[in-house]
C-alpha positions as CSV (number, residue, x, y, z in Angstrom):
1,X,102.0,-94.5,-13.7
2,X,103.7,-92.7,-10.5
3,X,107.3,-93.6,-10.2
4,X,107.6,-94.6,-13.8
5,X,109.8,-92.8,-16.3
6,X,109.6,-92.8,-20.3
7,X,113.2,-92.8,-21.0
8,X,116.7,-93.6,-19.5
9,X,118.7,-91.4,-22.0
10,X,119.0,-88.1,-19.7
11,X,117.6,-86.0,-22.5
12,X,114.4,-84.0,-22.5
13,X,112.7,-82.6,-19.6
14,X,114.9,-81.0,-17.0
15,X,114.2,-78.8,-13.9
16,X,113.3,-75.4,-15.2
17,X,114.1,-73.2,-11.9
18,X,117.5,-71.4,-12.0
19,X,120.4,-72.9,-9.9
20,X,123.1,-70.3,-10.2
21,X,126.4,-71.5,-10.9
22,X,125.1,-74.7,-12.4
23,X,124.4,-75.6,-16.0
24,X,121.6,-77.9,-17.6
25,X,124.2,-80.8,-17.6
26,X,124.8,-80.4,-13.8
27,X,120.9,-80.7,-13.4
28,X,120.3,-83.4,-15.7
29,X,118.9,-86.6,-14.5
30,X,119.6,-90.1,-16.0
31,X,115.8,-90.5,-16.4
32,X,113.9,-87.4,-17.8
33,X,110.9,-86.3,-15.6
34,X,108.8,-83.4,-14.8
35,X,108.6,-81.9,-11.4
36,X,105.3,-82.4,-9.8
37,X,105.6,-79.1,-8.0
38,X,107.1,-76.1,-10.4
39,X,109.3,-73.7,-8.3
40,X,111.5,-76.0,-6.7
41,X,115.2,-76.1,-7.9
42,X,116.6,-79.5,-9.1
43,X,118.8,-79.7,-5.9
44,X,116.0,-79.1,-3.6
45,X,114.3,-82.1,-5.3
46,X,117.5,-84.1,-4.7
47,X,117.7,-83.1,-1.0
48,X,114.0,-84.2,-0.5
49,X,114.3,-87.5,-2.2
50,X,117.2,-88.5,0.0
51,X,115.6,-87.2,3.0
52,X,112.5,-89.3,2.2
53,X,114.4,-92.4,1.6
54,X,114.2,-95.7,3.4
55,X,118.0,-96.0,3.1
56,X,118.5,-92.9,5.1
57,X,116.1,-94.0,8.0
58,X,118.0,-97.4,8.0
59,X,121.3,-95.6,9.2
60,X,119.7,-95.1,12.5
61,X,120.1,-98.7,12.9
62,X,124.0,-98.8,11.7
63,X,126.9,-98.3,13.9
64,X,129.1,-95.3,13.6
65,X,131.5,-96.1,16.2
66,X,130.0,-97.9,19.0
67,X,127.0,-100.0,18.2
68,X,123.6,-98.7,19.3
69,X,122.1,-100.5,22.4
70,X,125.4,-101.8,24.0
71,X,126.0,-99.4,26.8
72,X,124.6,-99.5,30.0
73,X,124.7,-96.0,31.4
74,X,121.8,-93.5,30.7
75,X,123.7,-91.3,28.3
76,X,125.4,-94.4,26.8
77,X,122.1,-95.8,25.8
78,X,122.2,-93.2,22.6
79,X,125.6,-93.1,20.8
80,X,125.8,-91.8,17.5
81,X,124.7,-93.9,14.6
82,X,125.1,-93.3,11.0
83,X,122.2,-91.4,10.7
84,X,123.2,-88.8,13.4
85,X,126.6,-88.5,11.9
86,X,125.0,-88.0,8.5
87,X,122.5,-85.2,9.7
88,X,125.6,-83.6,11.5
89,X,127.8,-83.8,8.5
90,X,125.0,-82.2,6.4
91,X,124.6,-79.4,8.5
92,X,128.3,-78.6,8.5
93,X,128.6,-79.1,4.7
94,X,125.5,-76.9,4.0
95,X,127.0,-73.9,5.8
96,X,130.6,-74.6,4.5
97,X,129.5,-75.1,1.1
98,X,127.0,-71.9,1.1
99,X,129.9,-69.9,2.4
100,X,132.0,-70.9,-0.7
101,X,129.1,-70.4,-3.4
102,X,128.0,-74.1,-3.8
103,X,124.3,-74.6,-3.7
104,X,123.6,-75.6,-0.3
105,X,120.9,-78.0,-1.0
106,X,123.1,-79.9,-3.3
107,X,126.0,-80.1,-0.6
108,X,123.6,-81.2,2.1
109,X,122.2,-83.9,-0.2
110,X,125.5,-85.3,-1.0
111,X,126.4,-85.2,3.0
112,X,123.1,-87.0,3.8
113,X,123.8,-89.6,1.2
114,X,127.5,-90.3,1.4
115,X,127.2,-93.1,4.1
116,X,123.9,-94.8,2.5
117,X,125.9,-97.6,1.4
118,X,127.5,-98.6,4.5
119,X,126.4,-101.8,5.7
120,X,125.8,-103.3,9.4
121,X,128.2,-102.9,12.1
122,X,130.2,-100.1,10.5
123,X,133.8,-100.3,9.0
124,X,134.0,-103.6,10.6
125,X,131.3,-105.0,8.5
126,X,132.4,-103.3,5.5
127,X,135.9,-105.4,6.0
128,X,133.9,-108.6,6.5
129,X,131.7,-107.8,3.4
130,X,134.5,-107.2,1.3
131,X,136.1,-110.7,2.3
132,X,132.5,-112.2,1.4
133,X,132.6,-110.2,-2.2
134,X,136.1,-111.1,-3.2
135,X,134.9,-113.3,-6.1
136,X,132.4,-110.5,-7.4
137,X,134.3,-107.4,-7.3
138,X,134.9,-106.9,-3.7
139,X,132.8,-104.3,-1.3
140,X,133.4,-100.8,-0.6
141,X,131.0,-98.7,1.1
142,X,131.2,-95.6,-1.0
143,X,130.8,-97.8,-4.3
144,X,127.8,-99.2,-2.7
145,X,126.3,-95.8,-1.7
146,X,126.7,-94.9,-5.5
147,X,124.8,-98.3,-6.3
148,X,122.1,-97.8,-4.0
149,X,121.4,-94.2,-5.2
150,X,121.2,-95.3,-8.7
151,X,119.8,-98.8,-8.5
152,X,118.8,-100.2,-5.4
153,X,116.6,-97.5,-3.4
154,X,113.3,-97.8,-5.3
155,X,112.0,-94.3,-6.5
156,X,112.0,-94.1,-10.2
157,X,111.9,-96.8,-12.8
158,X,112.3,-97.0,-16.6
159,X,111.0,-98.9,-19.4
160,X,113.7,-100.9,-21.4
161,X,113.3,-101.7,-25.2
162,X,111.5,-104.9,-24.2
163,X,109.1,-103.4,-21.7
164,X,111.2,-104.4,-18.8
165,X,110.9,-101.9,-15.9
166,X,114.4,-101.4,-14.3
167,X,115.0,-99.1,-11.3
168,X,117.2,-96.2,-11.7
169,X,117.2,-95.5,-7.9
170,X,116.5,-92.1,-6.7
171,X,117.1,-90.6,-10.1
172,X,119.1,-87.7,-8.6
173,X,120.6,-85.3,-10.7
174,X,124.3,-85.8,-12.2
175,X,125.7,-82.9,-9.7
176,X,124.1,-84.5,-6.8
177,X,125.6,-88.1,-7.6
178,X,129.1,-86.4,-8.6
179,X,129.2,-84.6,-5.2
180,X,128.3,-87.7,-3.3
181,X,131.1,-89.7,-5.0
182,X,134.2,-89.5,-2.8
183,X,136.4,-91.6,-5.0
184,X,135.9,-91.2,-8.7
185,X,137.4,-94.3,-9.9
186,X,136.8,-98.0,-9.9
187,X,138.6,-100.8,-7.9
188,X,142.4,-100.6,-8.5
189,X,142.1,-97.5,-10.1
190,X,143.4,-95.1,-7.5
191,X,145.5,-92.4,-9.4
192,X,148.5,-92.8,-7.2
193,X,147.9,-96.2,-5.4
194,X,146.4,-99.0,-7.6
195,X,146.3,-101.1,-4.4
196,X,144.2,-98.9,-2.4
197,X,141.1,-100.5,-0.9
198,X,139.2,-97.3,-1.5
199,X,136.8,-97.0,-4.7
200,X,133.6,-95.5,-5.7
201,X,132.1,-97.4,-8.5
202,X,131.5,-101.3,-9.0
203,X,132.1,-102.7,-12.6
204,X,128.4,-103.4,-12.8
205,X,127.6,-99.8,-12.3
206,X,130.1,-98.2,-14.7
207,X,127.3,-97.1,-17.4
208,X,125.9,-94.7,-14.9
209,X,129.5,-93.6,-13.6
210,X,130.3,-92.7,-17.1
211,X,127.2,-90.8,-17.4
212,X,127.8,-89.1,-14.1
213,X,131.4,-88.0,-14.9
214,X,130.7,-86.6,-18.4
215,X,133.3,-83.7,-18.8
216,X,134.7,-84.5,-15.4
217,X,138.6,-84.4,-15.3
218,X,139.7,-87.9,-14.7
219,X,140.0,-89.1,-10.9
220,X,139.2,-85.6,-9.8
221,X,136.6,-85.0,-7.2
222,X,134.2,-82.1,-7.9
223,X,134.3,-79.4,-5.4
224,X,131.0,-80.0,-3.6
225,X,132.4,-83.5,-3.2
226,X,135.5,-82.1,-1.5
227,X,133.4,-79.9,1.0
228,X,131.2,-83.1,1.7
229,X,134.5,-85.0,2.4
230,X,136.0,-82.3,4.7
231,X,132.7,-81.9,6.2
232,X,132.5,-85.8,6.9
233,X,136.0,-85.6,8.5
234,X,135.1,-82.5,10.8
235,X,131.6,-84.0,12.0
236,X,133.2,-87.5,13.0
237,X,136.5,-86.4,14.3
238,X,134.8,-83.8,16.6
239,X,131.9,-85.9,17.7
240,X,133.7,-89.1,18.1
241,X,136.0,-86.9,20.6
242,X,133.0,-85.7,22.3
243,X,131.4,-89.0,22.5
244,X,134.4,-90.4,24.2
245,X,134.5,-87.7,26.7
246,X,130.9,-88.2,27.4
247,X,131.4,-91.7,28.1
248,X,134.4,-91.4,30.1
249,X,136.9,-93.3,27.9
250,X,138.8,-90.1,27.3
251,X,140.5,-88.3,30.1
252,X,141.8,-85.0,28.7
253,X,144.7,-84.8,31.3
254,X,146.1,-88.2,29.8
255,X,146.7,-86.1,26.4
256,X,149.5,-84.3,28.3
257,X,151.5,-87.4,29.2
258,X,154.3,-88.0,27.0
259,X,153.7,-92.0,26.7
260,X,150.1,-91.3,26.0
261,X,151.1,-88.7,23.3
262,X,153.3,-91.4,21.5
263,X,150.6,-93.7,21.3
264,X,148.3,-91.4,19.5
265,X,151.0,-90.3,17.1
266,X,151.4,-93.9,16.2
267,X,147.6,-94.5,15.8
268,X,147.7,-91.2,13.5
269,X,150.8,-91.9,11.1
270,X,149.7,-94.0,8.5
271,X,146.0,-94.2,9.1
272,X,145.1,-90.6,9.4
273,X,148.0,-88.8,8.2
274,X,150.6,-89.7,5.5
275,X,153.4,-92.1,6.8
276,X,156.2,-89.4,6.4
277,X,154.6,-87.0,8.8
278,X,156.8,-85.9,11.6
279,X,155.4,-86.7,15.2
280,X,156.4,-83.0,16.1
281,X,153.9,-81.8,13.7
282,X,151.3,-84.0,15.5
283,X,152.4,-82.6,18.8
284,X,152.1,-79.0,17.8
285,X,148.6,-79.8,16.6
286,X,147.4,-81.0,19.6
287,X,149.1,-78.4,21.7
288,X,147.3,-75.6,19.7
289,X,144.0,-77.3,20.5
290,X,144.9,-77.8,24.3
291,X,146.0,-74.0,24.3
292,X,142.5,-72.8,23.6
293,X,140.4,-71.4,26.3
294,X,137.7,-73.6,25.4
295,X,139.5,-76.7,25.4
296,X,137.8,-79.4,27.7
297,X,140.5,-79.9,30.4
298,X,138.2,-82.0,32.5
299,X,134.8,-83.4,32.2
300,X,132.6,-84.6,35.3
301,X,129.2,-84.9,33.6
302,X,127.7,-82.1,35.3
303,X,125.4,-79.9,33.3
304,X,128.0,-77.1,33.2
305,X,130.7,-79.5,32.0
306,X,128.2,-80.5,29.2
307,X,127.6,-77.2,28.3
308,X,131.2,-76.4,28.2
309,X,131.8,-79.7,25.9
310,X,129.2,-78.7,23.5
311,X,130.6,-75.2,23.2
312,X,134.2,-76.8,22.6
313,X,132.5,-79.0,20.0
314,X,131.0,-75.9,18.2
315,X,134.3,-74.4,18.5
316,X,136.4,-77.1,17.0
317,X,133.8,-77.4,13.9
318,X,133.9,-73.7,13.5
319,X,137.8,-73.7,13.5
320,X,138.2,-76.4,10.9
321,X,135.6,-75.0,8.6
322,X,136.8,-71.4,9.0
323,X,140.3,-72.7,8.2
324,X,139.4,-74.3,4.8
325,X,137.1,-71.4,3.8
326,X,139.8,-68.8,4.5
327,X,142.4,-70.8,2.7
328,X,140.1,-71.2,-0.1
329,X,139.0,-68.1,-0.6
330,X,142.6,-66.8,-0.4
331,X,143.3,-68.9,-3.4
332,X,140.4,-68.4,-5.6
333,X,138.7,-65.3,-4.6
334,X,135.3,-64.3,-3.6
335,X,133.1,-65.5,-6.3
336,X,131.0,-68.6,-6.5
337,X,132.8,-71.9,-6.5
338,X,131.2,-74.8,-7.9
339,X,131.8,-78.0,-9.7
340,X,135.2,-78.1,-11.2
341,X,136.0,-74.5,-11.1
342,X,138.1,-74.8,-7.8
343,X,140.0,-76.8,-5.3
344,X,139.0,-76.9,-1.6
345,X,142.2,-76.0,0.3
346,X,142.4,-77.3,3.8
347,X,145.7,-75.8,5.7
348,X,148.0,-78.8,6.6
349,X,147.8,-77.5,10.3
350,X,144.1,-77.9,10.4
351,X,144.1,-81.3,8.7
352,X,146.6,-82.5,11.4
353,X,144.5,-81.2,14.2
354,X,141.5,-83.2,12.9
355,X,143.7,-86.2,12.6
356,X,144.7,-86.0,16.1
357,X,141.2,-86.0,17.3
358,X,140.4,-89.0,15.1
359,X,143.6,-90.7,16.7
360,X,142.5,-89.8,20.2
361,X,139.2,-91.6,19.6
362,X,140.7,-94.5,17.8
363,X,143.2,-95.2,20.6
364,X,140.5,-94.8,23.5
365,X,137.3,-95.6,22.3
366,X,137.5,-97.8,19.3
367,X,140.7,-99.9,20.7
368,X,139.2,-101.0,24.0
369,X,139.3,-104.5,24.4
370,X,135.5,-105.1,24.9
371,X,135.2,-103.6,21.3
372,X,137.6,-106.0,19.7
373,X,135.3,-108.9,21.0
374,X,132.3,-107.5,19.8
375,X,134.0,-106.8,16.3
376,X,135.1,-110.4,16.2
377,X,131.7,-111.5,16.8
378,X,130.1,-109.1,14.1
379,X,132.4,-110.5,11.6
380,X,131.4,-113.9,12.4
381,X,127.7,-113.0,11.9
382,X,128.5,-111.3,8.4
383,X,130.5,-114.3,7.5
384,X,128.1,-116.9,8.5
385,X,125.1,-114.9,7.2
386,X,126.7,-114.9,3.7
387,X,127.4,-118.4,3.7
388,X,123.8,-119.1,4.8
389,X,122.6,-117.1,1.9
390,X,124.7,-118.3,-0.8
391,X,123.5,-122.0,0.2
392,X,119.8,-121.0,0.7
393,X,119.1,-118.2,-1.7
394,X,116.4,-117.0,-2.8
395,X,115.3,-118.1,0.9
396,X,116.1,-115.5,3.2
397,X,116.2,-112.5,0.7
398,X,113.7,-109.8,0.9
399,X,111.2,-109.7,-2.2
400,X,113.4,-106.8,-3.9
401,X,116.5,-108.9,-3.7
402,X,114.7,-112.3,-4.4
403,X,113.5,-110.6,-7.7
404,X,117.1,-109.5,-8.7
405,X,118.4,-112.8,-7.6
406,X,116.0,-114.7,-10.0
407,X,117.0,-112.4,-12.9
408,X,120.7,-112.4,-12.3
409,X,122.7,-113.6,-15.6
410,X,125.4,-115.9,-13.5
411,X,126.7,-116.8,-10.1
412,X,128.8,-113.5,-9.9
413,X,125.8,-111.5,-10.2
414,X,124.0,-113.6,-7.9
415,X,126.6,-113.1,-5.3
416,X,126.3,-109.4,-5.7
417,X,122.6,-109.6,-5.1
418,X,123.4,-111.4,-1.8
419,X,125.9,-108.7,-0.8
420,X,123.5,-106.1,-1.5
421,X,121.0,-107.8,0.7
422,X,123.3,-107.9,3.6
423,X,124.7,-104.2,2.9
424,X,120.8,-103.2,3.3
425,X,120.6,-104.5,6.8
426,X,120.7,-102.5,10.1
427,X,122.7,-104.2,12.9
428,X,119.6,-105.5,14.5
429,X,118.1,-106.8,11.4
430,X,121.5,-108.7,10.4
431,X,121.6,-110.6,13.8
432,X,117.8,-111.4,13.5
433,X,118.4,-112.8,9.9
434,X,121.6,-114.7,10.9
435,X,119.7,-116.1,13.7
436,X,116.8,-117.4,11.4
437,X,119.1,-118.8,8.9
438,X,121.8,-120.2,11.3
439,X,119.8,-120.9,14.6
440,X,122.5,-123.2,16.1
441,X,125.1,-120.9,15.4
442,X,123.7,-117.7,16.9
């Protein structure tokens, strides 16, 4: 039967096309399966599965920074979404990874899939769902991405000993799942900060996580995951800044005023750079960018200004990627760098420049008063939706989650299914389900 694998022990059939720099362990899948079309590499198959997944398509309806459809001007009607961000991250990661010797399809698959688990309403929705899930293990978008890739997204099933069919998600290779894991530890397992809210796996998913991490140094991200992580930072810092200029929220001239700059350093320190960072370092980082001949000193929306801004965007991406490529090559030489053979080296100056762009977008785009009003409403939608589903489930659950709810072993597992359902929704779908289940509160 198409989509059904006979085993789930990760042994047996593997992809036979060579993937230089990667051994059979890297290309192994949890459920062994043959390739329908010989000649493809394991990582080409991974990339294709991610590209064709419903989860990737749903990112088109999920907030990146500004909620889709909430702006009034012609350009403003199409802000970046989680999908466009993921596509841009993938382009950056593919080229940077290839320049350093990674398999480009592997890095692209990781970049495309790294945000798949993010819920409706962006990080705001993530925080609201974490409150909802406090009694069943919490919620973290990266842990949800792993859960989606290995369990929720229906692509491959295995037969258990009792004949029951169990989903193994997209059944990606070990290397692809590892490359998409930004935080390789469970909740409370941060190697330096046990109280950190960042983690990459729920308790329920520890068996597949242990399989993914076979032979990997504890808590260490593989090289491809580090490339994905830096590409993510580069893509969203540069493009959020670009979007802010386009929308008229960021005036480049204000970045020269000392009171405005002090606000930016306040936002950056502790959120985007370590708390002990000297503001003077950030000032020097912004000055280096402003002094570039391509820096957008003004923006009036004309075609020429749009072209200049697009060139500045390209220059910034190239600047950040070349800085990492050059520093990493200086440290490790010219050979192929893969898996655990190297660490991505990003110069402190480049990290500070990237952080300054993030802080500018945060200060002038995300902290606008109307955005906070919208975020407060979104938190109410998530909380009330969860409350309604807990009270009424399985009513309100999609067939896939209804079946999982019925099969859940206890209240904690049933709560996790409800969280999975909400996380899967687009912004619009979350509001529509909220209106249906809570008509007098919408």
